[in-house]
C-alpha positions as CSV (number, residue, x, y, z in Angstrom):
1,M,-46.2,-8.3,39.1
2,S,-43.2,-7.7,41.3
3,I,-43.5,-9.3,44.7
4,V,-40.9,-8.0,47.2
5,I,-39.0,-10.6,49.2
6,K,-38.3,-9.1,52.6
7,N,-34.8,-9.5,54.1
8,A,-34.1,-10.1,57.8
9,D,-34.1,-6.4,58.7
10,D,-37.4,-5.8,56.9
11,I,-39.0,-8.8,58.7
12,A,-37.8,-7.6,62.1
13,K,-39.3,-4.2,61.5
14,M,-42.6,-5.7,60.2
15,R,-42.8,-7.8,63.4
16,V,-42.7,-4.6,65.4
17,A,-45.2,-2.8,63.2
18,G,-47.6,-5.8,63.2
19,K,-47.5,-6.1,67.0
20,L,-48.2,-2.4,67.4
21,A,-51.2,-2.6,65.0
22,S,-52.6,-5.5,67.0
23,E,-52.0,-3.6,70.3
24,V,-54.2,-0.7,69.1
25,L,-57.0,-3.2,68.8
26,D,-56.2,-4.6,72.3
27,Y,-56.3,-1.0,73.7
28,I,-59.6,0.0,72.1
29,T,-61.5,-3.3,72.9
30,P,-63.0,-2.1,76.2
31,F,-64.2,1.1,74.6
32,V,-66.3,-0.6,71.9
33,K,-69.7,-0.7,73.6
34,V,-73.3,0.6,73.3
35,G,-73.4,4.4,73.1
36,V,-69.9,5.1,71.9
37,T,-69.5,6.7,68.5
38,T,-67.1,5.5,65.9
39,A,-65.7,9.0,65.8
40,E,-64.8,8.6,69.4
41,I,-63.2,5.2,68.7
42,D,-61.2,6.8,66.0
43,R,-60.0,9.6,68.3
44,L,-59.0,7.2,71.0
45,C,-57.1,5.0,68.5
46,H,-55.3,8.0,66.9
47,E,-54.2,9.4,70.3
48,Y,-52.9,6.0,71.4
49,M,-50.9,5.6,68.1
50,R,-49.5,9.1,68.3
51,D,-49.0,9.6,72.1
52,V,-48.3,6.1,73.4
53,Q,-46.8,4.2,70.4
54,G,-45.2,6.9,68.4
55,T,-46.8,5.4,65.3
56,I,-48.6,7.0,62.3
57,P,-52.1,5.9,61.2
58,A,-51.6,4.8,57.6
59,P,-55.2,5.5,56.5
60,L,-55.1,9.2,57.4
61,N,-54.9,11.2,54.2
62,Y,-54.2,8.1,52.2
63,C,-55.1,8.9,48.6
64,P,-54.8,6.2,45.9
65,P,-55.6,7.2,42.4
66,G,-59.3,8.1,41.8
67,Y,-59.9,8.7,45.5
68,T,-60.1,11.8,47.8
69,P,-57.8,11.7,50.9
70,Y,-59.2,9.4,53.6
71,P,-60.2,11.7,56.5
72,K,-59.7,9.5,59.6
73,A,-57.1,7.4,61.3
74,I,-59.0,4.1,61.2
75,C,-61.8,2.4,59.3
76,T,-65.0,1.5,61.2
77,S,-67.4,-0.7,59.2
78,V,-70.8,-1.3,60.9
79,N,-73.3,-3.9,59.9
80,Q,-73.9,-3.8,56.1
81,V,-70.7,-1.8,55.6
82,V,-68.2,-4.1,53.9
83,C,-65.1,-2.0,54.3
84,H,-63.6,1.5,54.5
85,G,-66.4,2.9,56.7
86,I,-65.5,6.4,57.8
87,P,-65.8,7.1,61.6
88,A,-68.8,9.3,62.4
89,D,-70.9,10.7,65.2
90,K,-73.6,8.0,65.2
91,P,-73.5,6.0,68.4
92,L,-73.2,2.2,68.3
93,K,-76.4,0.4,69.4
94,S,-77.0,-3.0,70.9
95,G,-76.9,-5.6,68.2
96,D,-74.4,-3.8,66.0
97,C,-71.5,-5.6,64.4
98,V,-68.4,-3.4,63.7
99,N,-65.1,-4.1,62.1
100,L,-62.2,-2.0,63.2
101,D,-59.4,-1.9,60.6
102,I,-56.1,-0.6,62.0
103,T,-52.9,0.1,60.0
104,V,-49.9,1.8,61.7
105,I,-46.6,2.9,60.3
106,K,-43.5,2.5,62.5
107,D,-40.0,3.3,61.2
108,G,-41.4,3.3,57.7
109,Y,-43.1,-0.2,57.9
110,H,-46.8,-1.0,57.9
111,G,-48.7,-3.3,60.2
112,D,-52.3,-4.0,59.1
113,N,-55.1,-6.0,60.9
114,S,-58.7,-5.9,61.7
115,R,-61.2,-7.5,64.1
116,M,-64.9,-7.8,64.5
117,Y,-66.7,-6.5,67.6
118,L,-70.2,-7.6,68.6
119,V,-71.9,-4.8,70.5
120,G,-74.5,-5.6,73.2
121,D,-77.1,-8.2,72.4
122,V,-76.2,-9.5,68.9
123,S,-78.4,-11.8,67.0
124,A,-77.4,-15.5,66.4
125,P,-77.2,-15.0,62.6
126,A,-74.8,-12.1,63.1
127,R,-72.6,-14.1,65.5
128,R,-72.5,-17.0,63.1
129,L,-71.4,-14.7,60.2
130,A,-68.6,-13.3,62.4
131,K,-67.5,-16.8,63.4
132,V,-67.5,-18.2,59.9
133,T,-65.6,-15.2,58.6
134,Y,-63.0,-15.6,61.4
135,N,-62.7,-19.3,60.5
136,A,-62.4,-18.4,56.8
137,M,-59.5,-16.2,57.5
138,W,-57.7,-19.0,59.4
139,I,-58.5,-21.5,56.7
140,G,-56.8,-19.1,54.2
141,I,-53.8,-18.8,56.6
142,D,-53.5,-22.5,56.7
143,Q,-52.7,-22.6,53.0
144,V,-49.6,-20.4,53.4
145,K,-46.2,-22.2,52.9
146,P,-43.4,-22.0,50.4
147,G,-44.3,-23.6,47.1
148,A,-48.1,-23.1,47.6
149,R,-50.0,-20.9,45.2
150,F,-51.9,-17.7,46.1
151,G,-55.0,-19.3,44.5
152,D,-54.9,-21.9,47.2
153,I,-55.8,-19.2,49.7
154,G,-58.8,-17.9,47.8
155,A,-60.1,-21.4,46.9
156,A,-60.1,-22.6,50.5
157,I,-61.8,-19.5,51.8
158,Q,-64.5,-19.5,49.1
159,K,-65.3,-23.2,49.6
160,Y,-65.7,-22.8,53.3
161,A,-67.7,-19.5,53.2
162,E,-70.0,-20.6,50.4
163,G,-70.5,-24.0,52.1
164,A,-71.8,-22.0,55.1
165,G,-74.3,-20.3,53.0
166,Y,-72.5,-17.0,52.5
167,S,-70.9,-15.1,49.7
168,V,-67.3,-13.7,49.2
169,V,-66.7,-10.1,48.1
170,R,-64.7,-10.1,44.9
171,E,-63.8,-6.4,44.4
172,F,-61.5,-6.1,47.5
173,C,-58.8,-8.4,48.6
174,G,-55.6,-8.9,50.7
175,H,-52.3,-7.4,49.5
176,G,-48.6,-7.4,49.9
177,I,-47.4,-4.9,52.5
178,G,-44.1,-3.5,53.8
179,T,-42.7,0.0,53.3
180,K,-45.8,0.5,51.1
181,F,-49.3,0.2,52.4
182,H,-50.3,-1.9,49.4
183,E,-47.9,-3.9,47.3
184,D,-48.1,-6.9,45.0
185,P,-49.5,-9.5,45.2
186,Q,-53.3,-9.2,45.3
187,V,-54.5,-11.9,47.6
188,L,-58.0,-12.9,46.4
189,H,-60.4,-14.5,48.8
190,Y,-62.0,-16.7,46.0
191,G,-60.5,-18.6,43.1
192,K,-59.0,-21.8,42.0
193,A,-56.4,-23.9,43.8
194,G,-53.0,-24.3,42.1
195,T,-53.2,-20.9,40.3
196,G,-51.5,-17.6,40.9
197,P,-48.0,-16.8,41.9
198,E,-45.9,-19.2,44.0
199,M,-45.4,-18.3,47.6
200,K,-41.8,-17.9,48.7
201,A,-40.2,-17.4,52.1
202,G,-39.9,-13.7,52.9
203,M,-43.2,-12.7,51.3
204,I,-45.5,-10.6,53.5
205,F,-49.1,-10.0,52.8
206,T,-52.6,-9.7,54.4
207,I,-55.4,-12.2,54.4
208,E,-58.7,-10.3,55.1
209,P,-61.8,-12.0,53.8
210,M,-65.0,-9.9,53.5
211,I,-67.9,-12.3,53.8
212,N,-71.6,-11.3,53.2
213,A,-74.7,-12.9,54.7
214,G,-76.5,-12.2,51.5
215,K,-75.3,-11.8,47.9
216,R,-71.7,-10.7,47.1
217,D,-72.7,-7.6,45.2
218,I,-71.5,-4.3,46.7
219,K,-71.9,-0.6,46.0
220,G,-69.9,2.6,46.9
221,M,-71.4,5.4,48.9
222,S,-71.3,9.1,48.0
223,D,-68.4,9.8,50.4
224,G,-66.1,8.0,47.9
225,W,-64.9,5.5,50.4
226,T,-67.6,3.5,52.2
227,I,-68.5,0.2,50.6
228,V,-71.8,-1.5,51.5
229,T,-73.6,-4.7,50.5
230,K,-76.0,-3.9,47.7
231,D,-78.8,-6.0,49.3
232,R,-78.1,-4.4,52.8
233,S,-77.2,-7.8,54.3
234,L,-74.7,-8.0,57.0
235,S,-71.0,-8.2,56.2
236,A,-68.0,-9.3,58.3
237,Q,-64.2,-9.2,58.0
238,W,-61.1,-10.3,59.9
239,E,-57.5,-9.6,59.0
240,H,-54.0,-10.6,59.8
241,T,-50.6,-9.8,58.2
242,I,-48.7,-13.0,57.3
243,L,-45.0,-13.8,56.7
244,V,-44.1,-16.8,54.6
245,T,-41.4,-18.7,56.5
246,E,-39.1,-21.5,55.3
247,T,-41.5,-24.1,56.8
248,G,-44.9,-22.4,56.7
249,Y,-46.1,-19.0,58.1
250,E,-45.8,-16.5,60.9
251,I,-48.6,-14.2,62.1
252,L,-47.1,-10.8,62.4
253,T,-50.1,-9.0,63.8
254,Q,-50.2,-10.7,67.2
255,S,-50.3,-9.3,70.7
256,E,-51.5,-10.2,74.2
257,G,-55.2,-9.6,73.3
258,T,-55.2,-11.3,69.9
259,P,-58.1,-13.8,69.6
260,E,-56.9,-17.4,69.6
261,R,-56.9,-19.6,66.6
262,P,-60.2,-21.7,66.4
263,D,-60.0,-25.2,67.9
264,S,-62.3,-26.3,65.1
265,Y,-63.8,-24.9,61.9
266,A,-67.1,-26.7,62.5
267,I,-70.1,-24.3,62.5
């Protein structure tokens, strides 16, 4: 494992990319409502990136080994979709829960974040899952400081999510990020405190827990990208890109519309 320590220039450019990624989510928020298709959300986001920001959507044509090129600019994961949902022509309906995952490239650097959107009249259990997942992300972020171990992040998230009656997806995780979309380390959302690599100032990575209302088991769909819960239970996810500083952490994916840190983790 080779974890890149970013220099001052890298960090400055990652701040720009992170803010731009968050601003895409700010822009699209009023459009996420009953009747809109995820394909339309994708089109709007792509045009905003290209025409307003001058950014490149990192997912478009992204093709890691064993995959076919991803066909859209963003990921839209609705209800039981855990991650990597491909935008399509099906309209959102009242009660849907959708994660929008946005990664932009600006001057060769990646900014990566996602938010949950609750469409129309959403059930109390779905709202609770989204809230617990948001809290879980922040509980993971709270562990970030020089000298801490990456296992501390996963252990804290797992304890909180399972304590709320949910399960943590194991097959997908956070990751280092910079001039590459995915770098070392892998940032697991489960595990044992005190294990894993040591965090050092200048490391940049995502924390993006995927929490299921039912069991943690998942399966892939025939499109080669979409991942769903095996038991069809709801799944939720939130994501920020994090910089380890000399004294703690900095959230790089922040903008005017970023949801605030929770006052309390009580549920």
